[in-house]
N, CA, C and O atoms as a CHARMM CRD file, in Angstrom:
* protein
*
  376
    1    1 UNK  N      2.77400   8.35700 -17.96500 PROA 1      0.00000
    2    1 UNK  CA     3.69800   7.24200 -17.86200 PROA 1      0.00000
    3    1 UNK  C      3.03200   5.91300 -18.19500 PROA 1      0.00000
    4    1 UNK  O      3.44600   4.87200 -17.68500 PROA 1      0.00000
    5    2 UNK  N      2.02700   5.93300 -19.02700 PROA 2      0.00000
    6    2 UNK  CA     1.34800   4.69400 -19.37300 PROA 2      0.00000
    7    2 UNK  C      2.30800   3.70900 -20.01300 PROA 2      0.00000
    8    2 UNK  O      3.07700   4.05700 -20.91000 PROA 2      0.00000
    9    3 UNK  N      2.25000   2.45400 -19.53000 PROA 3      0.00000
   10    3 UNK  CA     3.05400   1.39800 -20.11900 PROA 3      0.00000
   11    3 UNK  C      4.51500   1.40900 -19.72900 PROA 3      0.00000
   12    3 UNK  O      5.27800   0.55200 -20.17400 PROA 3      0.00000
   13    4 UNK  N      4.92400   2.36600 -18.90200 PROA 4      0.00000
   14    4 UNK  CA     6.32200   2.44800 -18.49300 PROA 4      0.00000
   15    4 UNK  C      6.46000   2.04000 -17.03200 PROA 4      0.00000
   16    4 UNK  O      5.51600   2.14700 -16.24900 PROA 4      0.00000
   17    5 UNK  N      7.62600   1.58100 -16.68900 PROA 5      0.00000
   18    5 UNK  CA     7.90900   1.21600 -15.30600 PROA 5      0.00000
   19    5 UNK  C      8.00300   2.49300 -14.48300 PROA 5      0.00000
   20    5 UNK  O      8.65100   3.45600 -14.89400 PROA 5      0.00000
   21    6 UNK  N      7.35100   2.50100 -13.31400 PROA 6      0.00000
   22    6 UNK  CA     7.29900   3.69800 -12.47900 PROA 6      0.00000
   23    6 UNK  C      8.69100   4.18500 -12.10300 PROA 6      0.00000
   24    6 UNK  O      9.00500   5.36100 -12.28800 PROA 6      0.00000
   25    7 UNK  N      9.52300   3.30200 -11.58300 PROA 7      0.00000
   26    7 UNK  CA    10.91400   3.62600 -11.29600 PROA 7      0.00000
   27    7 UNK  C     11.77700   2.56900 -11.97400 PROA 7      0.00000
   28    7 UNK  O     11.56000   1.37900 -11.74800 PROA 7      0.00000
   29    8 UNK  N     12.74200   2.95700 -12.79200 PROA 8      0.00000
   30    8 UNK  CA    13.57800   1.97000 -13.47400 PROA 8      0.00000
   31    8 UNK  C     14.28600   1.01700 -12.52100 PROA 8      0.00000
   32    8 UNK  O     14.54000  -0.13200 -12.88400 PROA 8      0.00000
   33    9 UNK  N     14.61900   1.47300 -11.28900 PROA 9      0.00000
   34    9 UNK  CA    15.31100   0.61600 -10.33700 PROA 9      0.00000
   35    9 UNK  C     14.48500  -0.63100  -9.98900 PROA 9      0.00000
   36    9 UNK  O     15.04000  -1.68500  -9.67700 PROA 9      0.00000
   37   10 UNK  N     13.16900  -0.50000 -10.04600 PROA 10     0.00000
   38   10 UNK  CA    12.30900  -1.62600  -9.68100 PROA 10     0.00000
   39   10 UNK  C     12.41700  -2.77100 -10.67700 PROA 10     0.00000
   40   10 UNK  O     12.11400  -3.91700 -10.34400 PROA 10     0.00000
   41   11 UNK  N     12.84200  -2.47100 -11.88100 PROA 11     0.00000
   42   11 UNK  CA    12.93500  -3.50700 -12.90600 PROA 11     0.00000
   43   11 UNK  C     14.06100  -4.48600 -12.63800 PROA 11     0.00000
   44   11 UNK  O     14.03400  -5.60600 -13.14700 PROA 11     0.00000
   45   12 UNK  N     15.04500  -4.09000 -11.85500 PROA 12     0.00000
   46   12 UNK  CA    16.21800  -4.93600 -11.67800 PROA 12     0.00000
   47   12 UNK  C     16.33400  -5.58600 -10.30800 PROA 12     0.00000
   48   12 UNK  O     17.13100  -6.50800 -10.13700 PROA 12     0.00000
   49   13 UNK  N     15.55000  -5.12600  -9.31500 PROA 13     0.00000
   50   13 UNK  CA    15.66500  -5.71800  -7.98700 PROA 13     0.00000
   51   13 UNK  C     14.49100  -5.32100  -7.09800 PROA 13     0.00000
   52   13 UNK  O     13.70200  -4.43200  -7.42100 PROA 13     0.00000
   53   14 UNK  N     14.41000  -6.00600  -5.98500 PROA 14     0.00000
   54   14 UNK  CA    13.45000  -5.63700  -4.96200 PROA 14     0.00000
   55   14 UNK  C     13.88600  -4.30600  -4.37300 PROA 14     0.00000
   56   14 UNK  O     15.08100  -4.04400  -4.24100 PROA 14     0.00000
   57   15 UNK  N     12.93700  -3.47900  -4.02500 PROA 15     0.00000
   58   15 UNK  CA    13.25400  -2.14000  -3.57600 PROA 15     0.00000
   59   15 UNK  C     12.54800  -1.86200  -2.26100 PROA 15     0.00000
   60   15 UNK  O     11.39200  -2.24600  -2.07900 PROA 15     0.00000
   61   16 UNK  N     13.22600  -1.20800  -1.35900 PROA 16     0.00000
   62   16 UNK  CA    12.65700  -0.85600  -0.05900 PROA 16     0.00000
   63   16 UNK  C     12.56800   0.66000   0.04400 PROA 16     0.00000
   64   16 UNK  O     13.56400   1.36000  -0.14000 PROA 16     0.00000
   65   17 UNK  N     11.38400   1.16100   0.33700 PROA 17     0.00000
   66   17 UNK  CA    11.18600   2.59000   0.55000 PROA 17     0.00000
   67   17 UNK  C     10.71100   2.79700   1.97700 PROA 17     0.00000
   68   17 UNK  O      9.81800   2.09200   2.44700 PROA 17     0.00000
   69   18 UNK  N     11.29400   3.74300   2.65600 PROA 18     0.00000
   70   18 UNK  CA    10.83800   4.10700   3.99700 PROA 18     0.00000
   71   18 UNK  C     10.32900   5.53200   3.90500 PROA 18     0.00000
   72   18 UNK  O     11.07600   6.45900   3.59200 PROA 18     0.00000
   73   19 UNK  N      9.04500   5.68900   4.18300 PROA 19     0.00000
   74   19 UNK  CA     8.42600   7.00300   4.09500 PROA 19     0.00000
   75   19 UNK  C      7.84300   7.32900   5.45700 PROA 19     0.00000
   76   19 UNK  O      6.89100   6.68900   5.90300 PROA 19     0.00000
   77   20 UNK  N      8.41300   8.32200   6.11200 PROA 20     0.00000
   78   20 UNK  CA     7.91400   8.76600   7.41000 PROA 20     0.00000
   79   20 UNK  C      7.29500  10.12700   7.20100 PROA 20     0.00000
   80   20 UNK  O      7.99000  11.10500   6.92700 PROA 20     0.00000
   81   21 UNK  N      5.98500  10.18400   7.33200 PROA 21     0.00000
   82   21 UNK  CA     5.30300  11.42500   7.03100 PROA 21     0.00000
   83   21 UNK  C      3.97300  11.48100   7.76200 PROA 21     0.00000
   84   21 UNK  O      3.39300  10.44700   8.09300 PROA 21     0.00000
   85   22 UNK  N      3.50800  12.65700   8.00600 PROA 22     0.00000
   86   22 UNK  CA     2.17200  12.85400   8.55200 PROA 22     0.00000
   87   22 UNK  C      1.14900  12.63800   7.44300 PROA 22     0.00000
   88   22 UNK  O      0.07900  12.07600   7.67900 PROA 22     0.00000
   89   23 UNK  N      1.47700  13.08000   6.24800 PROA 23     0.00000
   90   23 UNK  CA     0.54900  12.97300   5.12500 PROA 23     0.00000
   91   23 UNK  C      0.77000  11.65200   4.37900 PROA 23     0.00000
   92   23 UNK  O      1.90600  11.22500   4.17100 PROA 23     0.00000
   93   24 UNK  N     -0.31900  11.02600   3.98700 PROA 24     0.00000
   94   24 UNK  CA    -0.24200   9.78300   3.23600 PROA 24     0.00000
   95   24 UNK  C     -0.37400  10.00000   1.73800 PROA 24     0.00000
   96   24 UNK  O     -0.24600   9.03700   0.98100 PROA 24     0.00000
   97   25 UNK  N     -0.62300  11.21800   1.27500 PROA 25     0.00000
   98   25 UNK  CA    -0.89800  11.42500  -0.14700 PROA 25     0.00000
   99   25 UNK  C      0.25300  11.01000  -1.06300 PROA 25     0.00000
  100   25 UNK  O     -0.02400  10.41700  -2.10500 PROA 25     0.00000
  101   26 UNK  N      1.52600  11.28000  -0.75100 PROA 26     0.00000
  102   26 UNK  CA     2.59000  10.79300  -1.64300 PROA 26     0.00000
  103   26 UNK  C      2.65400   9.26000  -1.66100 PROA 26     0.00000
  104   26 UNK  O      2.88700   8.65500  -2.70700 PROA 26     0.00000
  105   27 UNK  N      2.45100   8.65300  -0.51500 PROA 27     0.00000
  106   27 UNK  CA     2.45900   7.19500  -0.43900 PROA 27     0.00000
  107   27 UNK  C      1.27400   6.60500  -1.19800 PROA 27     0.00000
  108   27 UNK  O      1.41400   5.59900  -1.89400 PROA 27     0.00000
  109   28 UNK  N      0.10900   7.23400  -1.06100 PROA 28     0.00000
  110   28 UNK  CA    -1.07900   6.76300  -1.78000 PROA 28     0.00000
  111   28 UNK  C     -0.86400   6.79500  -3.28700 PROA 28     0.00000
  112   28 UNK  O     -1.21800   5.85000  -3.99200 PROA 28     0.00000
  113   29 UNK  N     -0.28100   7.88900  -3.77600 PROA 29     0.00000
  114   29 UNK  CA    -0.01000   8.01100  -5.21900 PROA 29     0.00000
  115   29 UNK  C      0.98200   6.94900  -5.67100 PROA 29     0.00000
  116   29 UNK  O      0.81800   6.34900  -6.73300 PROA 29     0.00000
  117   30 UNK  N      2.00800   6.72200  -4.86600 PROA 30     0.00000
  118   30 UNK  CA     3.01700   5.71000  -5.17100 PROA 30     0.00000
  119   30 UNK  C      2.37900   4.31500  -5.24200 PROA 30     0.00000
  120   30 UNK  O      2.64100   3.55600  -6.17500 PROA 30     0.00000
  121   31 UNK  N      1.54100   3.98400  -4.25200 PROA 31     0.00000
  122   31 UNK  CA     0.90000   2.66600  -4.23100 PROA 31     0.00000
  123   31 UNK  C     -0.10200   2.51000  -5.36300 PROA 31     0.00000
  124   31 UNK  O     -0.24500   1.42000  -5.91700 PROA 31     0.00000
  125   32 UNK  N     -0.79200   3.58000  -5.71000 PROA 32     0.00000
  126   32 UNK  CA    -1.74800   3.51300  -6.81700 PROA 32     0.00000
  127   32 UNK  C     -1.02900   3.22400  -8.13500 PROA 32     0.00000
  128   32 UNK  O     -1.51300   2.43900  -8.95000 PROA 32     0.00000
  129   33 UNK  N      0.12400   3.86000  -8.34000 PROA 33     0.00000
  130   33 UNK  CA     0.90400   3.59100  -9.55800 PROA 33     0.00000
  131   33 UNK  C      1.40100   2.14600  -9.56400 PROA 33     0.00000
  132   33 UNK  O      1.38300   1.48600 -10.60300 PROA 33     0.00000
  133   34 UNK  N      1.84400   1.65700  -8.40900 PROA 34     0.00000
  134   34 UNK  CA     2.29900   0.26800  -8.32600 PROA 34     0.00000
  135   34 UNK  C      1.13900  -0.69700  -8.57400 PROA 34     0.00000
  136   34 UNK  O      1.31800  -1.73200  -9.21500 PROA 34     0.00000
  137   35 UNK  N     -0.04000  -0.36000  -8.06900 PROA 35     0.00000
  138   35 UNK  CA    -1.21500  -1.21900  -8.25800 PROA 35     0.00000
  139   35 UNK  C     -1.57300  -1.34800  -9.73500 PROA 35     0.00000
  140   35 UNK  O     -2.08500  -2.38200 -10.16400 PROA 35     0.00000
  141   36 UNK  N     -1.30800  -0.31200 -10.50400 PROA 36     0.00000
  142   36 UNK  CA    -1.67900  -0.29200 -11.92900 PROA 36     0.00000
  143   36 UNK  C     -0.54200  -0.68400 -12.86200 PROA 36     0.00000
  144   36 UNK  O     -0.76800  -0.91000 -14.05100 PROA 36     0.00000
  145   37 UNK  N      0.67400  -0.76800 -12.33900 PROA 37     0.00000
  146   37 UNK  CA     1.84600  -1.09100 -13.15400 PROA 37     0.00000
  147   37 UNK  C      1.90400  -2.59500 -13.39600 PROA 37     0.00000
  148   37 UNK  O      2.03100  -3.35700 -12.43700 PROA 37     0.00000
  149   38 UNK  N      1.81300  -3.04900 -14.64500 PROA 38     0.00000
  150   38 UNK  CA     1.84300  -4.48000 -14.91600 PROA 38     0.00000
  151   38 UNK  C      3.16500  -5.13700 -14.52400 PROA 38     0.00000
  152   38 UNK  O      3.20800  -6.35200 -14.33200 PROA 38     0.00000
  153   39 UNK  N      4.22400  -4.37500 -14.40400 PROA 39     0.00000
  154   39 UNK  CA     5.52400  -4.95000 -14.01800 PROA 39     0.00000
  155   39 UNK  C      5.64400  -5.16400 -12.51600 PROA 39     0.00000
  156   39 UNK  O      6.51300  -5.91100 -12.06600 PROA 39     0.00000
  157   40 UNK  N      4.78700  -4.52200 -11.73900 PROA 40     0.00000
  158   40 UNK  CA     4.81900  -4.69700 -10.28200 PROA 40     0.00000
  159   40 UNK  C      4.12500  -6.00400  -9.92800 PROA 40     0.00000
  160   40 UNK  O      2.98000  -6.23000 -10.32000 PROA 40     0.00000
  161   41 UNK  N      4.80600  -6.85200  -9.19800 PROA 41     0.00000
  162   41 UNK  CA     4.25300  -8.15300  -8.84200 PROA 41     0.00000
  163   41 UNK  C      3.69100  -8.20300  -7.42800 PROA 41     0.00000
  164   41 UNK  O      2.73800  -8.93500  -7.16100 PROA 41     0.00000
  165   42 UNK  N      4.28200  -7.42100  -6.52000 PROA 42     0.00000
  166   42 UNK  CA     3.88300  -7.49500  -5.11700 PROA 42     0.00000
  167   42 UNK  C      4.09800  -6.15800  -4.41900 PROA 42     0.00000
  168   42 UNK  O      4.95000  -5.35800  -4.80700 PROA 42     0.00000
  169   43 UNK  N      3.29900  -5.94300  -3.37700 PROA 43     0.00000
  170   43 UNK  CA     3.45400  -4.78800  -2.49500 PROA 43     0.00000
  171   43 UNK  C      3.47000  -5.33300  -1.07700 PROA 43     0.00000
  172   43 UNK  O      2.55800  -6.04700  -0.66100 PROA 43     0.00000
  173   44 UNK  N      4.51500  -4.98900  -0.34400 PROA 44     0.00000
  174   44 UNK  CA     4.63300  -5.39500   1.05500 PROA 44     0.00000
  175   44 UNK  C      4.87300  -4.13200   1.85900 PROA 44     0.00000
  176   44 UNK  O      5.78800  -3.36500   1.56100 PROA 44     0.00000
  177   45 UNK  N      4.04200  -3.91100   2.88900 PROA 45     0.00000
  178   45 UNK  CA     4.07700  -2.62900   3.57800 PROA 45     0.00000
  179   45 UNK  C      3.70200  -2.79000   5.04600 PROA 45     0.00000
  180   45 UNK  O      2.92600  -3.67500   5.40900 PROA 45     0.00000
  181   46 UNK  N      4.25700  -1.93400   5.87200 PROA 46     0.00000
  182   46 UNK  CA     3.88100  -1.83200   7.27700 PROA 46     0.00000
  183   46 UNK  C      3.14500  -0.51000   7.45500 PROA 46     0.00000
  184   46 UNK  O      3.64200   0.54300   7.05400 PROA 46     0.00000
  185   47 UNK  N      1.95700  -0.56600   8.05900 PROA 47     0.00000
  186   47 UNK  CA     1.15900   0.63900   8.24900 PROA 47     0.00000
  187   47 UNK  C      0.84700   0.85300   9.72200 PROA 47     0.00000
  188   47 UNK  O      0.64500  -0.09900  10.47600 PROA 47     0.00000
  189   48 UNK  N      0.81300   2.10200  10.10900 PROA 48     0.00000
  190   48 UNK  CA     0.53000   2.49300  11.47800 PROA 48     0.00000
  191   48 UNK  C     -0.41000   3.69000  11.45200 PROA 48     0.00000
  192   48 UNK  O     -0.13000   4.68700  10.78800 PROA 48     0.00000
  193   49 UNK  N     -1.50400   3.59700  12.16000 PROA 49     0.00000
  194   49 UNK  CA    -2.48700   4.67600  12.26400 PROA 49     0.00000
  195   49 UNK  C     -3.04900   5.08700  10.90700 PROA 49     0.00000
  196   49 UNK  O     -2.84500   6.21200  10.45100 PROA 49     0.00000
  197   50 UNK  N     -3.74200   4.18000  10.28800 PROA 50     0.00000
  198   50 UNK  CA    -4.38800   4.45600   9.00200 PROA 50     0.00000
  199   50 UNK  C     -5.87500   4.64100   9.26400 PROA 50     0.00000
  200   50 UNK  O     -6.51100   3.78300   9.87700 PROA 50     0.00000
  201   51 UNK  N     -6.43100   5.75600   8.80300 PROA 51     0.00000
  202   51 UNK  CA    -7.84000   6.06100   9.03700 PROA 51     0.00000
  203   51 UNK  C     -8.77500   5.25000   8.15900 PROA 51     0.00000
  204   51 UNK  O     -8.35600   4.58000   7.21600 PROA 51     0.00000
  205   52 UNK  N    -10.03400   5.32900   8.49300 PROA 52     0.00000
  206   52 UNK  CA   -11.07000   4.63500   7.71100 PROA 52     0.00000
  207   52 UNK  C    -11.10500   5.19100   6.28800 PROA 52     0.00000
  208   52 UNK  O    -10.90800   6.38700   6.07100 PROA 52     0.00000
  209   53 UNK  N    -11.35500   4.32200   5.34200 PROA 53     0.00000
  210   53 UNK  CA   -11.46800   4.70200   3.92800 PROA 53     0.00000
  211   53 UNK  C    -10.26500   5.49100   3.42400 PROA 53     0.00000
  212   53 UNK  O    -10.40800   6.37600   2.58000 PROA 53     0.00000
  213   54 UNK  N     -9.10500   5.17900   3.92900 PROA 54     0.00000
  214   54 UNK  CA    -7.88100   5.87800   3.52900 PROA 54     0.00000
  215   54 UNK  C     -7.51400   5.53100   2.09200 PROA 54     0.00000
  216   54 UNK  O     -7.67100   4.38100   1.67900 PROA 54     0.00000
  217   55 UNK  N     -7.02600   6.50500   1.32100 PROA 55     0.00000
  218   55 UNK  CA    -6.59300   6.22400  -0.04400 PROA 55     0.00000
  219   55 UNK  C     -5.49400   5.15100  -0.10800 PROA 55     0.00000
  220   55 UNK  O     -5.38800   4.43500  -1.10400 PROA 55     0.00000
  221   56 UNK  N     -4.68600   5.04000   0.94100 PROA 56     0.00000
  222   56 UNK  CA    -3.65500   3.99800   0.98700 PROA 56     0.00000
  223   56 UNK  C     -4.31600   2.62200   0.91300 PROA 56     0.00000
  224   56 UNK  O     -3.86600   1.74500   0.17600 PROA 56     0.00000
  225   57 UNK  N     -5.38300   2.44600   1.68300 PROA 57     0.00000
  226   57 UNK  CA    -6.10000   1.16800   1.69000 PROA 57     0.00000
  227   57 UNK  C     -6.75400   0.92000   0.34000 PROA 57     0.00000
  228   57 UNK  O     -6.72200  -0.19800  -0.17500 PROA 57     0.00000
  229   58 UNK  N     -7.34700   1.96000  -0.23300 PROA 58     0.00000
  230   58 UNK  CA    -7.96900   1.81300  -1.55500 PROA 58     0.00000
  231   58 UNK  C     -6.94200   1.36900  -2.59700 PROA 58     0.00000
  232   58 UNK  O     -7.24000   0.52100  -3.43900 PROA 58     0.00000
  233   59 UNK  N     -5.74900   1.93000  -2.54700 PROA 59     0.00000
  234   59 UNK  CA    -4.69200   1.54300  -3.48900 PROA 59     0.00000
  235   59 UNK  C     -4.28500   0.08400  -3.28200 PROA 59     0.00000
  236   59 UNK  O     -4.05200  -0.63800  -4.25100 PROA 59     0.00000
  237   60 UNK  N     -4.20100  -0.35100  -2.02700 PROA 60     0.00000
  238   60 UNK  CA    -3.84900  -1.75400  -1.75700 PROA 60     0.00000
  239   60 UNK  C     -4.94600  -2.70000  -2.23400 PROA 60     0.00000
  240   60 UNK  O     -4.65600  -3.76900  -2.77100 PROA 60     0.00000
  241   61 UNK  N     -6.20100  -2.31100  -2.04200 PROA 61     0.00000
  242   61 UNK  CA    -7.31300  -3.13300  -2.52800 PROA 61     0.00000
  243   61 UNK  C     -7.32200  -3.19500  -4.05200 PROA 61     0.00000
  244   61 UNK  O     -7.62500  -4.23800  -4.63200 PROA 61     0.00000
  245   62 UNK  N     -6.98900  -2.08000  -4.70000 PROA 62     0.00000
  246   62 UNK  CA    -6.88400  -2.07200  -6.16300 PROA 62     0.00000
  247   62 UNK  C     -5.77300  -3.01600  -6.62100 PROA 62     0.00000
  248   62 UNK  O     -5.92300  -3.73100  -7.61200 PROA 62     0.00000
  249   63 UNK  N     -4.66300  -3.01200  -5.89500 PROA 63     0.00000
  250   63 UNK  CA    -3.56200  -3.91700  -6.23600 PROA 63     0.00000
  251   63 UNK  C     -4.00600  -5.37000  -6.13200 PROA 63     0.00000
  252   63 UNK  O     -3.67300  -6.18500  -6.99200 PROA 63     0.00000
  253   64 UNK  N     -4.75400  -5.69600  -5.08300 PROA 64     0.00000
  254   64 UNK  CA    -5.27200  -7.06100  -4.92700 PROA 64     0.00000
  255   64 UNK  C     -6.18800  -7.40400  -6.09600 PROA 64     0.00000
  256   64 UNK  O     -6.08200  -8.48300  -6.68000 PROA 64     0.00000
  257   65 UNK  N     -7.09200  -6.47900  -6.43700 PROA 65     0.00000
  258   65 UNK  CA    -8.01200  -6.69600  -7.56200 PROA 65     0.00000
  259   65 UNK  C     -7.26000  -6.89700  -8.87800 PROA 65     0.00000
  260   65 UNK  O     -7.74300  -7.58700  -9.77600 PROA 65     0.00000
  261   66 UNK  N     -6.07400  -6.29000  -8.98500 PROA 66     0.00000
  262   66 UNK  CA    -5.26600  -6.40900 -10.20500 PROA 66     0.00000
  263   66 UNK  C     -4.32400  -7.60300 -10.16900 PROA 66     0.00000
  264   66 UNK  O     -3.46100  -7.74000 -11.03500 PROA 66     0.00000
  265   67 UNK  N     -4.48500  -8.46900  -9.17100 PROA 67     0.00000
  266   67 UNK  CA    -3.71300  -9.70400  -9.12200 PROA 67     0.00000
  267   67 UNK  C     -2.34000  -9.59300  -8.48800 PROA 67     0.00000
  268   67 UNK  O     -1.52400 -10.50700  -8.60800 PROA 67     0.00000
  269   68 UNK  N     -2.07600  -8.48700  -7.81700 PROA 68     0.00000
  270   68 UNK  CA    -0.77900  -8.32600  -7.14600 PROA 68     0.00000
  271   68 UNK  C     -0.78500  -9.08400  -5.81700 PROA 68     0.00000
  272   68 UNK  O     -1.83600  -9.25500  -5.19900 PROA 68     0.00000
  273   69 UNK  N      0.37700  -9.52900  -5.38800 PROA 69     0.00000
  274   69 UNK  CA     0.53100 -10.08500  -4.05100 PROA 69     0.00000
  275   69 UNK  C      0.66100  -8.89700  -3.10300 PROA 69     0.00000
  276   69 UNK  O      1.54100  -8.05500  -3.28100 PROA 69     0.00000
  277   70 UNK  N     -0.20700  -8.82500  -2.09900 PROA 70     0.00000
  278   70 UNK  CA    -0.18300  -7.71200  -1.15000 PROA 70     0.00000
  279   70 UNK  C     -0.06300  -8.27900   0.25800 PROA 70     0.00000
  280   70 UNK  O     -0.88000  -9.09500   0.68500 PROA 70     0.00000
  281   71 UNK  N      0.96600  -7.83500   0.97200 PROA 71     0.00000
  282   71 UNK  CA     1.17000  -8.21900   2.37000 PROA 71     0.00000
  283   71 UNK  C      1.24000  -6.94500   3.19700 PROA 71     0.00000
  284   71 UNK  O      2.01800  -6.04100   2.89000 PROA 71     0.00000
  285   72 UNK  N      0.42300  -6.87500   4.25100 PROA 72     0.00000
  286   72 UNK  CA     0.36000  -5.67700   5.07700 PROA 72     0.00000
  287   72 UNK  C      0.54600  -6.06400   6.53500 PROA 72     0.00000
  288   72 UNK  O     -0.16300  -6.93100   7.04700 PROA 72     0.00000
  289   73 UNK  N      1.48600  -5.43100   7.19600 PROA 73     0.00000
  290   73 UNK  CA     1.66400  -5.56600   8.63600 PROA 73     0.00000
  291   73 UNK  C      1.03400  -4.33000   9.26300 PROA 73     0.00000
  292   73 UNK  O      1.44100  -3.20300   8.98300 PROA 73     0.00000
  293   74 UNK  N      0.02700  -4.55500  10.12300 PROA 74     0.00000
  294   74 UNK  CA    -0.72600  -3.44700  10.69900 PROA 74     0.00000
  295   74 UNK  C     -0.53700  -3.43400  12.20900 PROA 74     0.00000
  296   74 UNK  O     -0.68300  -4.46200  12.86900 PROA 74     0.00000
  297   75 UNK  N     -0.21500  -2.27800  12.74500 PROA 75     0.00000
  298   75 UNK  CA    -0.15000  -2.08700  14.18900 PROA 75     0.00000
  299   75 UNK  C     -1.58700  -1.94500  14.68700 PROA 75     0.00000
  300   75 UNK  O     -2.23100  -0.92400  14.44500 PROA 75     0.00000
  301   76 UNK  N     -2.09300  -2.97000  15.38600 PROA 76     0.00000
  302   76 UNK  CA    -3.48800  -2.94200  15.81300 PROA 76     0.00000
  303   76 UNK  C     -3.72000  -2.00000  16.99000 PROA 76     0.00000
  304   76 UNK  O     -4.72100  -1.28300  17.00500 PROA 76     0.00000
  305   77 UNK  N     -2.84800  -1.98000  17.95000 PROA 77     0.00000
  306   77 UNK  CA    -3.01000  -1.09400  19.10500 PROA 77     0.00000
  307   77 UNK  C     -2.20500   0.17600  18.85800 PROA 77     0.00000
  308   77 UNK  O     -1.02300   0.25300  19.19100 PROA 77     0.00000
  309   78 UNK  N     -2.85500   1.15300  18.27700 PROA 78     0.00000
  310   78 UNK  CA    -2.15700   2.37300  17.88600 PROA 78     0.00000
  311   78 UNK  C     -2.93300   3.59100  18.38300 PROA 78     0.00000
  312   78 UNK  O     -3.71300   4.18000  17.63400 PROA 78     0.00000
  313   79 UNK  N     -2.72700   3.95700  19.60700 PROA 79     0.00000
  314   79 UNK  CA    -3.32400   5.16400  20.18500 PROA 79     0.00000
  315   79 UNK  C     -4.81000   5.29900  19.91400 PROA 79     0.00000
  316   79 UNK  O     -5.24900   6.28200  19.31800 PROA 79     0.00000
  317   80 UNK  N     -5.55800   4.35000  20.33400 PROA 80     0.00000
  318   80 UNK  CA    -7.01600   4.37400  20.25200 PROA 80     0.00000
  319   80 UNK  C     -7.55500   4.25500  18.82900 PROA 80     0.00000
  320   80 UNK  O     -8.72400   4.55400  18.58800 PROA 80     0.00000
  321   81 UNK  N     -6.72000   3.82300  17.88800 PROA 81     0.00000
  322   81 UNK  CA    -7.15800   3.58700  16.51100 PROA 81     0.00000
  323   81 UNK  C     -7.40000   2.10300  16.26100 PROA 81     0.00000
  324   81 UNK  O     -7.45200   1.67000  15.11000 PROA 81     0.00000
  325   82 UNK  N     -7.54700   1.33300  17.31200 PROA 82     0.00000
  326   82 UNK  CA    -7.63400  -0.11900  17.16300 PROA 82     0.00000
  327   82 UNK  C     -8.76200  -0.53500  16.23600 PROA 82     0.00000
  328   82 UNK  O     -8.55500  -1.35800  15.34300 PROA 82     0.00000
  329   83 UNK  N     -9.95300   0.02000  16.43400 PROA 83     0.00000
  330   83 UNK  CA   -11.10900  -0.37900  15.62400 PROA 83     0.00000
  331   83 UNK  C    -10.87200  -0.10400  14.14500 PROA 83     0.00000
  332   83 UNK  O    -11.15400  -0.94800  13.29500 PROA 83     0.00000
  333   84 UNK  N    -10.35900   1.06900  13.84800 PROA 84     0.00000
  334   84 UNK  CA   -10.06600   1.44000  12.45400 PROA 84     0.00000
  335   84 UNK  C     -9.01400   0.51400  11.85200 PROA 84     0.00000
  336   84 UNK  O     -9.16600   0.05800  10.71900 PROA 84     0.00000
  337   85 UNK  N     -7.95500   0.23600  12.59800 PROA 85     0.00000
  338   85 UNK  CA    -6.87400  -0.61400  12.09600 PROA 85     0.00000
  339   85 UNK  C     -7.34200  -2.04900  11.88100 PROA 85     0.00000
  340   85 UNK  O     -6.95000  -2.69000  10.90600 PROA 85     0.00000
  341   86 UNK  N     -8.17400  -2.55400  12.78100 PROA 86     0.00000
  342   86 UNK  CA    -8.70600  -3.91200  12.61600 PROA 86     0.00000
  343   86 UNK  C     -9.57900  -3.97500  11.37100 PROA 86     0.00000
  344   86 UNK  O     -9.50600  -4.93600  10.60600 PROA 86     0.00000
  345   87 UNK  N    -10.40600  -2.94900  11.16600 PROA 87     0.00000
  346   87 UNK  CA   -11.24800  -2.91200   9.96800 PROA 87     0.00000
  347   87 UNK  C    -10.44000  -2.85900   8.69000 PROA 87     0.00000
  348   87 UNK  O    -10.77400  -3.52800   7.71200 PROA 87     0.00000
  349   88 UNK  N     -9.36300  -2.05500   8.68900 PROA 88     0.00000
  350   88 UNK  CA    -8.49300  -1.97400   7.51300 PROA 88     0.00000
  351   88 UNK  C     -7.81500  -3.30400   7.26200 PROA 88     0.00000
  352   88 UNK  O     -7.73100  -3.75900   6.12100 PROA 88     0.00000
  353   89 UNK  N     -7.32800  -3.93200   8.32900 PROA 89     0.00000
  354   89 UNK  CA    -6.67900  -5.23400   8.19400 PROA 89     0.00000
  355   89 UNK  C     -7.62100  -6.27700   7.64700 PROA 89     0.00000
  356   89 UNK  O     -7.22700  -7.10000   6.82100 PROA 89     0.00000
  357   90 UNK  N     -8.86200  -6.25400   8.09800 PROA 90     0.00000
  358   90 UNK  CA    -9.86800  -7.20200   7.59800 PROA 90     0.00000
  359   90 UNK  C    -10.17200  -6.95900   6.12600 PROA 90     0.00000
  360   90 UNK  O    -10.35200  -7.91000   5.36600 PROA 90     0.00000
  361   91 UNK  N    -10.23200  -5.69300   5.71700 PROA 91     0.00000
  362   91 UNK  CA   -10.52400  -5.38300   4.31200 PROA 91     0.00000
  363   91 UNK  C     -9.42400  -5.87400   3.39900 PROA 91     0.00000
  364   91 UNK  O     -9.70500  -6.45200   2.34900 PROA 91     0.00000
  365   92 UNK  N     -8.18800  -5.65600   3.77400 PROA 92     0.00000
  366   92 UNK  CA    -7.05900  -6.06300   2.94500 PROA 92     0.00000
  367   92 UNK  C     -6.85200  -7.56100   3.03000 PROA 92     0.00000
  368   92 UNK  O     -6.38300  -8.17500   2.07200 PROA 92     0.00000
  369   93 UNK  N     -7.19500  -8.16000   4.16200 PROA 93     0.00000
  370   93 UNK  CA    -6.95400  -9.58700   4.37400 PROA 93     0.00000
  371   93 UNK  C     -7.94300 -10.50700   3.70500 PROA 93     0.00000
  372   93 UNK  O     -7.73600 -11.72100   3.70900 PROA 93     0.00000
  373   94 UNK  N     -9.01000  -9.98600   3.12900 PROA 94     0.00000
  374   94 UNK  CA   -10.01700 -10.84400   2.50500 PROA 94     0.00000
  375   94 UNK  C     -9.64900 -11.20300   1.09500 PROA 94     0.00000
  376   94 UNK  O    -10.39300 -11.92100   0.42700 PROA 94     0.00000
């Protein structure tokens, strides 16, 4: 899909996706494509319980490196994952 818009709907309006899953791999792939898509201008996401060095975080960092606007709302107190979530928030927030 080089040079093509990932989803045609994104070309005409802002789009909201809600993905509730145990696995992050479909979301990671989606964010990676958005990070590399020149037509994507911004990624705004809410994350809960994201592990260290998660592919989701790597995709968001790639989006930042590619000049995208990235906004992340992170649940800091998430069942003893506070340290990991704070670290992820700091990485994306820089």
